C-alpha positions in Angstrom: -11.1 -9.0 -26.2 -8.8 -10.1 -23.4 -6.4 -7.5 -22.0 -3.1 -8.4 -20.4 -2.1 -6.6 -17.2 1.7 -6.3 -17.0 3.3 -8.2 -14.0 4.9 -5.0 -12.7 1.5 -3.4 -12.3 0.2 -6.4 -10.4 3.2 -6.4 -8.1 2.7 -2.7 -7.3 -0.9 -3.0 -6.3 -0.2 -4.1 -2.6 2.3 -1.2 -2.3 -0.3 1.3 -3.6 -2.9 -0.2 -1.3 -0.6 0.2 1.7 0.1 3.8 0.7 -3.6 4.6 0.4 -4.3 3.0 3.8 -1.6 5.1 5.4 -3.0 8.2 3.8 -6.5 7.4 4.9 -5.3 6.9 8.5 -3.6 10.2 8.3 -6.9 11.9 7.4 -6.5 12.2 3.6 -9.8 11.9 1.9 -8.5 12.8 -1.5 -5.1 12.3 -3.1 -3.5 12.8 -6.5 -1.5 10.4 -8.6 1.5 12.5 -7.9 1.1 12.2 -4.1 0.5 8.5 -4.4 3.5 8.1 -6.6 5.6 10.0 -4.0 4.4 7.7 -1.3 5.2 4.7 -3.6 8.7 6.0 -4.2 9.2 6.6 -0.4 8.0 3.1 0.5 10.1 1.6 -2.3 13.3 3.3 -1.2 12.6 2.6 2.5 12.4 -1.1 1.8 15.7 -1.2 0.0 
């Protein structure tokens, strides 16, 4: 069975990767979805 990944999810992947890379550079070994979501919202609003 083939599953479709929504385009919005695909478009967010580079943003999540950037947030995770920044967190790793800052010394975060573990994060939560809430923290990642907060970083995503911050990056999204900063790029507007």
